[in-house]
N, CA, C and O of each residue as an XYZ file, in Angstrom:
556
protein
N      -7.388     81.043    120.583
C      -6.516     82.535    121.486
C      -5.526     81.720    122.341
O      -5.703     80.934    123.272
N      -4.521     82.131    121.767
C      -3.034     81.959    122.688
C      -2.835     82.699    123.629
O      -3.225     83.866    123.582
N      -2.391     82.358    124.364
C      -2.446     83.264    125.742
C      -0.677     84.155    126.001
O       0.369     83.505    125.980
N      -0.711     85.333    126.172
C       0.434     86.429    126.177
C       1.256     86.093    128.120
O       1.090     86.398    129.300
N       2.022     85.390    127.328
C       2.738     85.014    128.502
C       3.837     86.189    129.256
O       4.620     86.904    128.630
N       3.679     86.169    130.540
C       4.441     87.017    131.420
C       5.805     85.912    131.792
O       5.708     84.694    131.943
N       6.776     86.552    131.862
C       7.918     85.775    131.014
C       8.731     85.862    132.541
O       9.109     84.838    133.110
N       8.878     86.833    132.942
C       9.473     87.085    134.241
C       8.180     86.183    135.694
O       8.702     85.963    136.787
N       7.366     85.967    135.593
C       6.055     85.255    136.051
C       6.415     83.939    135.708
O       6.940     83.083    136.420
N       6.025     83.875    134.373
C       6.857     82.140    134.010
C       7.830     81.584    134.578
O       7.791     80.482    135.125
N       8.968     82.452    134.471
C      10.500     81.700    134.713
C      10.346     81.227    136.164
O      10.611     80.111    136.611
N       9.791     82.465    136.910
C       9.568     81.926    138.632
C       8.841     80.793    138.826
O       9.145     79.903    139.620
N       7.723     80.809    137.995
C       6.797     79.289    138.389
C       7.361     78.294    137.663
O       7.074     77.175    138.089
N       8.231     78.328    136.488
C       8.754     76.979    136.211
C       9.788     76.380    137.079
O      10.032     75.177    136.984
N      10.478     77.215    138.005
C      11.742     76.765    138.730
C      11.101     76.525    140.007
O      11.745     75.850    140.811
N       9.760     77.019    140.407
C       8.976     76.516    141.722
C       8.525     75.698    141.422
O       8.209     74.961    142.356
N       8.194     75.247    140.155
C       7.068     74.076    139.784
C       8.409     72.563    139.853
O       8.084     71.460    140.291
N       9.804     72.866    139.343
C      10.397     72.196    139.589
C      11.369     71.276    140.820
O      12.011     70.228    140.891
N      10.927     72.605    141.803
C      11.599     72.540    143.560
C      10.614     71.373    143.629
O      10.910     70.179    143.675
N       9.034     72.078    143.629
C       8.342     71.612    144.418
C       7.781     69.853    143.765
O       7.219     68.999    144.451
N       8.096     69.754    142.526
C       8.097     68.579    142.151
C       8.967     67.994    141.791
O       8.605     67.126    140.998
N      10.031     68.010    141.971
C      11.736     67.074    142.120
C      11.906     66.739    140.748
O      12.824     65.960    140.491
N      11.108     67.233    139.685
C      11.351     65.916    138.687
C      10.167     65.374    138.798
O       9.988     65.218    137.590
N       8.825     64.793    139.472
C       7.964     64.073    139.384
C       6.882     64.608    138.734
O       5.960     63.858    138.412
N       6.835     65.899    138.464
C       6.303     66.339    136.964
C       6.956     67.305    136.461
O       7.182     68.157    137.321
N       7.343     67.549    135.509
C       8.211     68.194    134.540
C       7.532     69.110    133.765
O       6.499     69.001    133.105
N       8.555     70.360    134.024
C       7.958     71.707    133.746
C       7.872     71.463    131.964
O       8.773     71.065    131.226
N       5.926     72.003    131.471
C       5.867     72.111    130.060
C       6.817     72.743    129.445
O       7.456     73.206    130.390
N       7.323     73.062    128.522
C       7.767     73.697    128.069
C       6.550     74.845    128.115
O       5.356     74.594    128.281
N       7.173     76.224    127.919
C       6.634     77.414    127.749
C       6.387     77.187    125.819
O       6.977     76.850    124.792
N       5.131     77.643    126.325
C       4.250     78.195    124.397
C       3.649     76.661    124.164
O       3.231     76.488    123.019
N       3.532     75.501    125.069
C       3.104     73.918    124.145
C       1.417     74.563    124.523
O       0.574     74.895    123.689
N       1.328     74.588    125.560
C      -0.133     74.745    125.967
C      -0.506     75.789    126.536
O       0.283     76.434    127.228
N      -1.747     76.151    126.362
C      -2.164     77.600    127.160
C      -2.189     77.282    128.887
O      -1.504     77.863    129.729
N      -3.286     76.081    129.145
C      -3.197     75.928    130.478
C      -1.749     75.541    130.980
O      -1.628     76.152    132.042
N      -0.996     75.076    130.823
C       0.154     74.614    131.625
C       1.246     75.946    131.085
O       2.326     75.885    131.672
N       1.137     77.127    130.069
C       1.465     78.734    130.524
C       1.055     79.224    131.752
O       1.836     79.644    132.606
N      -0.548     79.168    131.901
C      -1.322     79.726    133.234
C      -1.519     79.160    134.185
O      -2.129     79.652    135.134
N      -0.906     77.628    134.154
C      -0.932     77.210    135.627
C       0.653     77.405    135.788
O       0.906     77.029    136.933
N       1.639     77.755    135.262
C       3.618     77.806    135.535
C       2.996     79.211    135.949
O       3.176     79.197    137.166
N       2.517     80.133    135.719
C       2.725     81.681    136.017
C       1.644     81.619    136.858
O       2.016     82.537    137.589
N       0.657     81.289    137.315
C       0.011     81.436    138.070
C      -0.292     80.745    139.496
O      -0.520     81.527    140.419
N      -0.317     79.466    139.754
C      -0.080     78.882    140.386
C       1.577     78.644    140.889
O       1.922     78.742    142.066
N       2.222     78.416    140.109
C       3.496     78.059    140.976
C       3.926     79.605    141.124
O       3.834     80.145    142.227
N       4.451     80.390    139.872
C       4.973     81.790    139.558
C       4.170     83.082    140.818
O       4.660     84.103    141.299
N       3.207     82.640    140.952
C       2.159     84.154    141.835
C       1.979     83.011    142.968
O       2.921     83.429    143.641
N       1.668     82.267    143.466
C       0.547     81.565    144.645
C       2.173     80.588    145.465
O       2.730     80.982    146.490
N       2.596     79.343    144.666
C       3.713     78.880    145.433
C       4.906     79.607    145.540
O       5.989     79.116    145.858
N       4.701     80.738    145.282
C       6.293     81.657    145.567
C       6.064     82.873    146.682
O       6.701     83.926    146.690
N       5.407     82.640    147.271
C       4.740     83.492    148.218
C       5.515     83.164    149.347
O       6.027     82.046    149.408
N       5.674     83.997    150.260
C       6.520     84.055    152.094
C       5.686     83.590    153.054
O       6.101     82.952    154.022
N       4.456     83.873    152.859
C       3.660     82.775    153.833
C       3.697     81.980    154.383
O       3.685     81.833    155.606
N       3.765     81.117    153.355
C       3.934     79.379    153.599
C       4.967     78.682    153.275
O       5.424     78.985    152.173
N       5.607     77.703    153.931
C       7.078     76.731    152.824
C       6.300     76.359    151.922
O       5.081     76.517    151.854
N       7.078     75.797    151.133
C       6.887     74.406    150.398
C       6.065     73.575    151.178
O       4.844     73.692    151.078
N       6.495     72.866    151.835
C       5.853     71.656    152.873
C       4.917     72.199    153.549
O       4.026     71.376    153.762
N       4.606     73.673    154.189
C       2.905     73.550    154.575
C       2.337     73.744    153.238
O       1.531     72.851    152.977
N       2.436     74.327    152.607
C       1.964     74.615    151.160
C       1.131     73.330    150.660
O      -0.068     73.298    150.382
N       2.349     71.962    150.601
C       1.743     70.877    149.734
C       0.544     70.454    150.866
O      -0.602     70.190    150.501
N       0.997     70.424    152.388
C      -0.004     69.918    153.296
C      -0.808     70.238    153.020
O      -1.669     69.363    152.926
N      -1.252     71.677    152.658
C      -2.626     72.734    152.247
C      -2.644     71.601    151.059
O      -3.484     70.715    151.214
N      -2.083     71.550    150.267
C      -2.480     71.149    148.921
C      -3.523     69.496    149.262
O      -4.713     69.267    149.046
N      -2.448     68.635    149.848
C      -2.914     67.158    150.259
C      -4.456     67.334    150.791
O      -5.411     67.014    150.083
N      -4.604     67.876    152.114
C      -5.966     68.042    152.559
C      -6.623     68.529    150.723
O      -6.909     67.579    149.993
N      -6.731     69.431    150.371
C      -7.432     69.648    149.878
C      -7.949     68.132    148.679
O      -9.018     67.540    148.534
N      -6.653     67.984    148.062
C      -7.301     66.879    147.564
C      -7.679     65.453    148.039
O      -8.291     64.606    147.388
N      -7.246     65.366    149.171
C      -7.953     64.081    150.308
C      -9.773     64.604    150.428
O     -10.678     63.793    150.626
N      -9.966     65.983    150.269
C     -11.146     66.165    150.346
C     -11.886     66.201    148.461
O     -13.074     66.519    148.415
N     -11.400     65.984    147.493
C     -12.177     66.108    146.779
C     -11.722     64.652    145.854
O     -12.393     64.017    145.041
N     -10.803     64.507    146.173
C     -10.526     63.420    145.440
C      -9.533     63.598    144.418
O      -9.462     64.637    143.761
N      -8.791     62.650    144.266
C      -7.453     61.974    143.504
C      -6.587     61.055    143.719
O      -5.684     61.459    144.452
N      -6.485     60.060    143.412
C      -5.238     59.050    144.235
C      -4.403     59.720    143.565
O      -3.607     60.449    144.158
N      -4.401     59.599    141.905
C      -2.561     59.437    141.050
C      -2.202     61.412    141.749
O      -1.044     61.824    141.700
N      -3.081     62.127    142.185
C      -2.489     63.183    142.111
C      -1.449     63.592    143.338
O      -0.350     64.142    143.419
N      -2.821     62.772    144.624
C      -2.041     62.404    146.073
C      -0.633     61.518    146.124
O       0.101     61.500    147.112
N      -0.396     60.831    144.965
C       0.596     60.328    145.034
C       2.020     60.623    144.542
O       3.186     60.323    144.798
N       0.935     61.745    143.276
C       2.616     63.258    143.190
C       2.873     64.023    143.915
O       3.932     64.641    143.804
N       2.098     64.234    144.807
C       2.741     64.870    146.531
C       2.987     64.218    147.374
O       3.860     64.780    148.035
N       2.669     63.095    147.877
C       3.476     62.067    148.615
C       5.069     61.896    147.936
O       6.172     62.108    148.442
N       4.746     61.509    146.822
C       6.348     61.532    146.424
C       7.346     62.626    146.056
O       8.518     62.572    146.429
N       6.877     63.575    145.348
C       7.334     64.848    145.605
C       7.784     65.127    146.912
O       8.986     65.342    147.072
N       6.954     65.161    147.943
C       7.218     65.355    149.078
C       8.203     64.317    149.836
O       8.852     64.871    150.724
N       8.398     63.259    149.718
C       9.123     62.901    150.050
C      10.487     62.928    149.935
O      11.306     62.743    150.835
N      10.822     63.332    148.001
C      12.284     63.555    147.254
C      12.752     64.775    147.628
O      13.910     65.163    147.472
N      11.906     65.349    148.096
C      12.177     66.910    148.402
C      12.685     66.930    150.485
O      13.317     67.742    151.160
N      12.157     65.912    150.743
C      12.612     66.066    152.199
C      11.460     66.755    152.597
O      11.840     67.908    152.398
N      10.807     66.809    152.838
C       9.430     67.949    152.964
C       8.585     66.920    154.229
O       7.969     67.606    155.044
N       8.518     65.652    154.418
C       8.131     64.683    155.278
C       8.892     63.447    154.966
O       9.522     63.415    153.909
N       8.907     62.282    155.883
C       9.131     61.136    156.326
C       8.429     59.785    155.605
O       7.549     60.181    154.840
N       8.513     58.619    155.603
C       7.124     57.821    154.967
C       6.221     57.729    156.352
O       5.004     57.586    156.242
N       6.815     57.811    157.607
C       5.558     57.579    158.245
C       4.648     58.908    158.637
O       3.492     58.824    159.050
N       5.502     60.380    158.399
C       4.461     61.350    158.542
C       3.371     61.620    157.470
O       2.261     62.123    157.649
N       3.842     61.245    156.500
C       3.041     61.438    154.709
C       2.115     60.214    155.289
O       0.973     60.421    154.880
N       2.159     59.037    156.071
C       0.797     58.009    156.079
C       0.105     58.986    157.259
O      -1.125     58.945    157.296
N       0.883     59.997    158.378
C       0.574     60.510    159.402
C      -1.154     61.624    158.886
O      -2.202     61.813    159.504
N      -0.562     62.200    157.236
C      -1.540     63.390    157.108
C      -2.534     62.524    156.304
O      -3.543     63.190    156.071
N      -2.611     61.203    155.770
C      -3.887     60.755    155.235
C      -4.351     60.080    156.797
O      -5.564     59.930    156.945
N      -3.700     59.784    157.634
C      -4.447     59.287    158.986
C      -5.327     60.754    159.236
O      -6.535     60.534    159.161
N      -4.953     62.386    159.553
C      -5.306     63.054    160.066
C      -6.738     63.544    159.148
O      -7.818     64.025    159.488
N      -6.270     63.239    158.116
C      -7.321     63.657    157.382
C      -8.845     62.713    156.726
O      -9.883     63.129    156.211
N      -8.524     61.791    156.936
C      -9.585     60.400    157.593
C     -10.303     60.949    157.958
O     -10.955     61.356    156.996
N     -10.798     61.386    159.063
C     -12.059     61.782    159.624
C     -12.801     62.973    158.857
O     -13.941     62.754    158.448
N     -12.393     63.835    158.708
C     -12.676     64.720    157.834
C     -13.226     64.494    156.763
O     -14.272     65.058    156.439
N     -12.797     63.886    156.247
C     -13.032     63.328    154.372
C     -13.974     61.931    154.627
O     -14.979     61.622    153.987
N     -13.568     61.440    155.360
C     -14.398     60.064    155.211
C     -13.362     58.742    155.372
O     -12.213     58.569    154.966
N     -14.105     58.051    155.999
C     -13.389     56.332    155.262
C     -13.340     56.039    154.540
O     -12.328     55.354    154.387
N     -14.173     56.146    153.411
C     -14.251     55.344    151.898
C     -13.493     56.427    151.358
O     -12.306     56.143    151.198
N     -13.863     57.711    150.993
C     -12.663     58.780    150.396
C     -11.096     58.166    150.599
O     -10.248     58.087    149.710
N     -10.947     57.764    151.978
C      -9.492     58.279    152.191
C      -8.784     56.636    151.711
O      -7.732     56.439    151.102
N      -9.780     55.617    152.231
C      -9.265     54.476    151.556
C      -8.315     54.041    150.153
O      -7.436     53.229    149.865
N      -9.298     55.413    149.332
C      -8.679     55.578    148.190
C      -7.147     55.830    147.658
O      -6.656     55.590    146.555
N      -6.707     56.267    148.562
C      -5.453     56.827    148.871
C      -4.154     55.798    149.744
O      -2.940     55.895    149.561
N      -4.548     55.265    150.276
C      -4.213     53.843    151.075
C      -3.426     53.731    150.092
O      -2.472     54.508    150.070
N      -3.586     52.681    148.918
C      -2.400     51.979    148.315
C      -1.587     53.029    147.622
O      -0.364     52.898    147.657
N      -2.178     54.191    146.914
C      -1.050     55.099    146.371
C      -0.245     55.721    147.728
O       0.803     56.333    147.523
N      -0.372     55.680    148.081
C       0.563     56.873    149.763
C       1.748     54.897    149.447
O       2.846     54.666    148.941
N       1.048     54.320    149.865
C       2.222     52.983    149.937
C       3.380     52.835    148.217
O       4.554     52.537    147.996
N       2.639     53.088    147.692
C       3.485     52.896    145.546
C       4.212     53.662    145.883
O       5.418     53.418    145.925
N       3.514     55.241    146.350
C       4.626     56.255    146.332
C       5.747     56.067    147.558
O       6.785     56.402    146.987
N       6.014     55.808    148.569
C       6.716     54.995    149.462
C       7.904     54.394    148.997
O       9.084     54.670    149.211
N       7.192     53.237    148.102
C       7.790     51.858    147.505
C       8.685     52.522    146.259
O       9.800     52.010    146.154
N       8.348     53.682    145.205
C       9.122     54.298    144.653
C      10.215     54.887    145.188
O      11.344     54.775    144.711
N       9.930     55.522    146.178
C      10.970     57.055    146.671
C      11.950     55.367    147.495
O      13.167     55.419    147.315
N      11.503     54.227    148.188
C      12.781     53.615    148.872
C      13.449     52.993    147.855
O      14.547     52.614    148.262
N      13.136     52.552    145.963
C      14.076     51.892    145.483
C      14.386     53.354    144.294
O      15.088     53.166    143.300
N      13.896     54.448    144.522
C      15.069     55.318    143.597
C      16.092     55.268    144.999
O      17.245     55.013    144.653
N      15.991     55.394    146.036
C      16.820     55.575    147.086
C      17.465     54.650    146.334
O      17.854     54.965    145.210
N      17.727     53.055    146.967
C      18.433     52.231    146.670
C      19.100     52.401    145.756
O      20.276     52.073    145.912
N      18.656     53.043    144.244
C      19.233     52.629    143.279
C      20.248     53.576    143.209
O      21.277     53.561    142.533
N      19.600     54.845    144.418
C      20.744     55.765    143.981
C      22.432     55.828    144.433
O      23.460     56.318    143.967
N      21.988     54.920    145.775
C      23.026     54.365    146.579
C      23.734     53.348    145.958
O      24.955     53.504    145.982
N      23.199     52.058    145.249
C      23.836     51.372    144.630
C      24.682     52.369    143.175
O      25.836     52.135    142.817
N      24.025     53.161    142.708
C      24.694     54.305    141.751
C      26.036     54.117    142.114
O      27.013     53.464    141.747
N      25.655     55.102    143.149
C      26.831     55.550    144.453
C      28.275     54.546    144.496
O      29.437     54.642    144.099
N      27.587     53.726    145.098
C      28.966     52.854    145.354
C      29.400     51.929    143.744
O      30.494     51.432    143.476
N      28.303     51.933    142.989
C      29.671     51.820    141.434
C      30.345     52.981    141.112
O      31.460     52.731    140.656
N      30.069     54.222    141.183
C      30.720     54.844    141.154
C      32.217     55.142    142.209
O      33.206     55.826    141.945
N      31.982     54.542    143.132
C      33.255     54.576    144.104
C      34.389     53.375    144.107
O      35.593     53.412    144.360
N      33.554     52.345    143.742
C      34.444     51.540    143.224
C      35.706     51.136    141.962
O      36.298     50.057    142.005
């Protein structure tokens, strides 16, 4: 059974998903799969677009939940997207993990140390590449 898309919510959600993830997670084309359509409408079109919290605050909540339930790959996506969007710098993203550690436990938090550093390294590499491209354009 195919999901009936609420076009306005889907469009709003797709724009918010793109803003939140800065291209790290692409928007799945509408109609490709019901799961993606529902996630785009509900999670991003209805929840992430609410005014009570900004994107940074919402991302920090999500990161706390991810730290608690597990999901290093999803943690990395949040770190990289947050860095690219300017929600936090590399020191702050490490501090989020330090803050979560006593609550989620050291063994669980240890799963996120490596992917945090990978996200920071990818972000720095992207910045360096952009800087080199800009230098090439100016030459």
